[in-house]
KOLTIKOL-652834 format. One record per residue (C-alpha): x, y, z; residue in one letter. Coordinates in steps of 0.5 Angstrom, whole numbers, padded with zeros to 4 digits, always signed. Example, Ala and Ser with C-alpha at 12.3 -4.5 7.8 and 13.67 -1.06 7.14 Angstrom:
2
+0025-0009+0016A;+0027-0002+0014S;
//
This chain:
384
-0022-0021-0026M;-0017-0016-0023I;-0017-0010-0029S;-0018-0010-0036S;-0012-0004-0036Q;-0007-0009-0033S;-0001-0009-0038R;+0006-0013-0037N;+0007-0019-0033V;+0014-0020-0031S;+0018-0027-0031G;+0018-0030-0024G;+0024-0026-0021A;+0024-0025-0014A;+0022-0018-0012R;+0021-0014-0006C;+0013-0013-0005T;+0014-0007+0000L;+0012-0002-0004C;+0010-0001-0012P;+0017-0001-0014A;+0017-0008-0014C;+0025-0008-0014C;+0029-0015-0016E;+0032-0018-0010V;+0037-0024-0009R;+0038-0028-0002L;+0045-0030+0000V;+0047-0034+0006A;+0051-0030+0011S;+0052-0036+0016G;+0048-0042+0019P;+0041-0040+0018D;+0043-0033+0017N;+0041-0029+0010W;+0042-0022+0007R;+0039-0019+0001S;+0043-0017-0005E;+0042-0012-0010Y;+0040-0014-0017P;+0045-0015-0022L;+0041-0011-0027S;+0043-0004-0028E;+0038+0001-0025G;+0033-0005-0022A;+0033-0001-0015G;+0033-0003-0008L;+0032+0001-0002C;+0034+0000+0005P;+0027-0004+0006R;+0028-0009+0001G;+0035-0010+0003S;+0033-0012+0010A;+0029-0017+0008L;+0034-0023+0008G;+0036-0021+0016E;+0028-0021+0017L;+0027-0028+0015I;+0032-0031+0020G;+0030-0026+0025H;+0031-0028+0032R;+0024-0027+0034R;+0021-0030+0028R;+0015-0033+0030I;+0016-0041+0028R;+0011-0045+0032H;+0004-0045+0034P;+0003-0043+0041S;-0003-0041+0046R;-0003-0036+0052R;-0003-0040+0059V;-0003-0035+0064N;-0001-0029+0060G;+0005-0033+0057K;+0006-0036+0050P;+0006-0044+0050R;+0008-0048+0044Q;+0003-0053+0042I;+0001-0057+0035D;-0002-0054+0029L;-0008-0058+0030S;-0009-0056+0037D;-0008-0049+0035A;-0013-0049+0029L;-0018-0053+0034E;-0018-0048+0039A;-0020-0043+0034I;-0025-0047+0031L;-0028-0049+0038G;-0028-0041+0040A;-0032-0039+0033A;-0037-0045+0034S;-0044-0042+0034G;-0042-0035+0034K;-0038-0034+0027G;-0031-0032+0025V;-0028-0026+0021V;-0021-0027+0018F;-0018-0020+0017L;-0013-0021+0012V;-0007-0017+0010D;-0008-0014+0003G;-0001-0014+0001N;-0001-0022-0001I;-0001-0025-0007P;-0007-0024-0011V;-0008-0032-0012E;-0008-0032-0004Q;-0013-0027-0003L;-0018-0030-0008C;-0017-0037-0005L;-0019-0034+0002A;-0025-0031-0001G;-0027-0037-0004A;-0026-0041+0003W;-0030-0036+0007C;-0035-0036+0002Q;-0036-0044+0002A;-0036-0043+0010W;-0043-0040+0012S;-0040-0038+0019E;-0034-0034+0016A;-0033-0027+0013K;-0027-0024+0010L;-0024-0018+0011C;-0018-0015+0007I;-0014-0010+0011V;-0011-0004+0007V;-0008+0002+0011E;-0015+0006+0011P;-0012+0012+0008A;-0009+0008+0002E;-0016+0005+0001R;-0019+0012+0001D;-0014+0015-0004L;-0015+0009-0008L;-0022+0009-0008L;-0022+0016-0010G;-0017+0015-0016I;-0022+0009-0018E;-0028+0014-0018A;-0024+0019-0022G;-0023+0014-0028A;-0016+0016-0029C;-0010+0012-0033E;-0005+0010-0028Y;+0002+0011-0029L;+0007+0006-0030A;+0014+0008-0027G;+0018+0008-0034D;+0013+0013-0036R;+0015+0018-0031L;+0021+0021-0035S;+0016+0022-0041E;+0011+0027-0037C;+0012+0035-0038D;+0010+0037-0031G;+0009+0034-0024F;+0005+0035-0018V;+0007+0031-0012I;+0002+0030-0006V;+0006+0028+0000G;+0013+0025+0001N;+0012+0020-0005A;+0020+0019-0006F;+0020+0016+0001A;+0014+0012+0000A;+0017+0009-0007N;+0024+0011-0008P;+0024+0009-0015M;+0019+0014-0017C;+0024+0019-0016S;+0029+0017-0022R;+0023+0018-0027G;+0022+0025-0024V;+0030+0027-0024F;+0031+0024-0031D;+0026+0028-0034R;+0029+0034-0030F;+0036+0033-0032K;+0033+0033-0040A;+0029+0039-0039Q;+0031+0043-0033P;+0025+0048-0034R;+0020+0042-0032T;+0015+0044-0027P;+0015+0040-0020V;+0010+0042-0016V;+0010+0039-0009V;+0004+0040-0003I;+0007+0037+0003D;+0005+0040+0010P;+0011+0036+0013A;+0016+0039+0007A;+0020+0032+0007A;+0024+0029+0002T;+0020+0032-0005C;+0020+0039-0002W;+0028+0040-0003K;+0027+0038-0011F;+0021+0042-0012A;+0021+0048-0017S;+0014+0050-0014H;+0013+0049-0006K;+0005+0050-0004V;+0004+0053+0003D;+0000+0048+0006T;-0002+0047+0013P;-0003+0041+0017A;-0009+0037+0014G;-0009+0042+0008G;-0007+0038+0002E;-0014+0037-0001L;-0015+0045-0001A;-0008+0046-0004S;-0009+0041-0009L;-0016+0044-0011L;-0013+0051-0011A;-0007+0049-0016V;-0012+0045-0020A;-0017+0051-0021S;-0011+0056-0022A;-0008+0051-0028A;-0015+0052-0031G;-0018+0045-0029A;-0022+0046-0023P;-0025+0040-0020V;-0033+0040-0020E;-0036+0038-0014G;-0030+0039-0009L;-0029+0046-0006D;-0023+0049-0005A;-0025+0052+0002Q;-0021+0059+0000G;-0015+0056+0001A;-0012+0059-0006E;-0006+0063-0004N;+0000+0066-0008S;+0004+0060-0008S;-0002+0055-0011A;-0003+0060-0016V;+0004+0060-0018E;+0004+0053-0018A;-0002+0052-0022G;+0000+0057-0027K;+0007+0053-0028A;+0003+0047-0030I;-0003+0050-0034S;+0001+0049-0041G;+0002+0041-0039C;+0000+0036-0044G;+0002+0030-0040R;+0002+0032-0033L;+0004+0026-0027A;+0000+0027-0021V;+0004+0023-0015L;+0000+0022-0009V;+0002+0018-0002T;-0003+0017+0003A;+0000+0019+0010E;-0005+0016+0016Y;-0007+0021+0021G;-0005+0027+0016R;-0011+0028+0013S;-0018+0026+0013A;-0020+0027+0006A;-0016+0022+0002W;-0022+0020-0002R;-0023+0027-0004Q;-0015+0028-0005I;-0015+0021-0010G;-0021+0024-0014Y;-0018+0031-0015A;-0011+0028-0017A;-0015+0023-0022A;-0019+0029-0025M;-0013+0034-0025L;-0008+0029-0029A;-0014+0027-0033K;-0015+0034-0035A;-0008+0035-0037K;-0007+0029-0041G;-0003+0025-0036G;-0004+0020-0031A;-0004+0019-0023V;+0001+0015-0019S;-0001+0013-0012P;+0005+0010-0008Q;+0003+0005-0003T;+0006+0002+0003T;+0005-0005+0000G;+0005-0007-0008A;-0002-0010-0008N;-0006-0005-0005A;-0010-0003-0011L;-0011-0011-0012A;-0014-0011-0005A;-0018-0006-0006V;-0021-0008-0012R;-0022-0015-0010L;-0025-0013-0003A;-0032-0012-0007D;-0031-0018-0012K;-0030-0023-0006L;-0036-0020-0002G;-0031-0018+0004A;-0033-0014+0010V;-0030-0007+0011S;-0025-0007+0017P;-0030-0002+0021A;-0035-0007+0020S;-0031-0013+0022A;-0028-0009+0029L;-0035-0006+0031A;-0038-0013+0031D;-0036-0016+0038A;-0040-0022+0037S;-0036-0025+0032T;-0029-0028+0033L;-0023-0025+0030R;-0017-0028+0027V;-0012-0023+0024S;-0007-0026+0019V;-0001-0022+0017G;-0004-0015+0019C;-0002-0011+0025D;-0009-0009+0026V;-0008-0006+0033A;-0002-0002+0031A;-0006+0001+0025M;-0012+0004+0029I;-0007+0006+0035G;-0011+0002+0040A;-0012-0005+0043P;-0016-0010+0039V;-0020-0016+0041D;-0017-0021+0037I;-0017-0029+0039F;-0012-0031+0034G;-0006-0028+0030A;-0002-0031+0025A;+0005-0027+0024A;+0012-0027+0022A;+0014-0023+0027L;+0011-0020+0034P;+0007-0014+0034N;+0002-0010+0038R;-0004-0015+0035T;+0000-0021+0037T;+0002-0019+0044E;-0006-0020+0046S;-0008-0025+0042A;-0009-0032+0045E;-0007-0036+0039V;-0001-0035+0035L;+0001-0038+0029L;+0007-0037+0024P;+0007-0034+0017L;+0011-0033+0011A;+0013-0026+0010M;+0015-0022+0004P;+0020-0025+0000G;+0018-0032+0002E;+0011-0031-0002M;+0010-0032-0009A;+0005-0030-0014G;+0002-0024-0018V;+0002-0017-0015F;-0002-0011-0018L;+0003-0005-0017S;+0000+0002-0017A;+0001+0003-0024C;-0003-0002-0026C;+0002-0007-0028E;+0001-0015-0026R;+0008-0017-0023V;+0009-0024-0022K;+0014-0025-0016V;+0018-0031-0014A;+0020-0032-0007P;+0027-0031-0005M;+0027-0037-0001M;+0021-0042+0001N;+0018-0040+0008P;
//
C-alpha cells in the first residue's frame, strides 16, 4: 500500500525517527524516573544530538502526563473519559477534523484513516511540514529513484540543495566516504545561507535568498540536462555554469535536498527539478526531512482521503483537534484548536481548551518509510 519501491525491513531495533537516518538508540536509567539515550553498539550506526536527547525528553519535568481542561485560563486535571466527552460534546452537530502528525508509524496513520472513514462527522488531516510536503510531491512527480544512504558513496557526483548535513547528519558520511576515495568528485552546493555543506563544496553556486530553484535549473542546464517546463529566469551565472560543467560527465549523480520552511516558495518545483536532474544523470534523489515518515505520510494522505492542512484550518465551522503536531508554530500564528494531544507543551497546547498526553518518538513502535524508500521497523526504547 505504501510503495512498490520499498526494499528493506530491518529488525525491531529501537531507533530515533527524528530524521531519515533512523539511527539505532538505546535507553538506560540514570536515576529514579530519569533516562538517557546511549549510542548504538554497532560501529557506524550514528546518533546525533537530537537522538541523544530523547531519553531526557521522555522524563522531562514538563511532560504532559494527565488529561486536563482549562478553567479560567488554567489547566485543571480531569479524567480521560471527561476529556473525551468534552471533545465529543463540542463536536456534536458540527463535525471534527483531526490534525495528526505525519511522523508517526504507518500503522497508526492507517488506523486513524480507518477510524475517520467510519465516523461520518470526522475528517483526517495528516500534517507534514508544508515545505517538505511540497518537496516530496515534486520529487514524486519526477518519478526518480530514491537513494538509500548506504549507496551515497557509490555516486560519482553530488548536488546538495540546502543544509542537508544538518537535516540528516548521517548522509554526510556517504559523501565524505566517496570524497575520500575519489577527491576529484564534484560536490555542488546551492545554499543561500552558506551553512554546513557549503564548507565542503568543490563548487559553490552563488544563490540569493529564495533563489534555490533558479540556481538548480541553471546548474542542470549547464550540465546538459535542462528541465522542461521550468524557467531558470535568467539566474545563470559563472558559478552555476562551472558547477554544471563539473557534473556533466556524471553517470550516477546524487541530488540531496532539504526543504527549509520560509526560505523559498518553490519547493515543489525544486523537488521536480532535483528528480529530473538526478534521473538525467543516471542517479537518484535523497530528500532529507524533519521526521523519518514524511514520505509515507504524503503518500497515505491521498490514499486515506485526508484533507489538506490549508482546508482543515480554513474551515472555521469544524472543531479542530491536534494530535502530535504543533500547528500554531508551523504556521507562525494562533490557531483555533479545541483539543490538543502532545507529549510536551507547545504553542498549540497553550491555547487549546482540552489537553491530552501523548507518546513521543522513542516510545512508538511500528513501520516508518524513510526518505530513501526503505521500510524500517522500529521498536520503542520504552513503553509510553
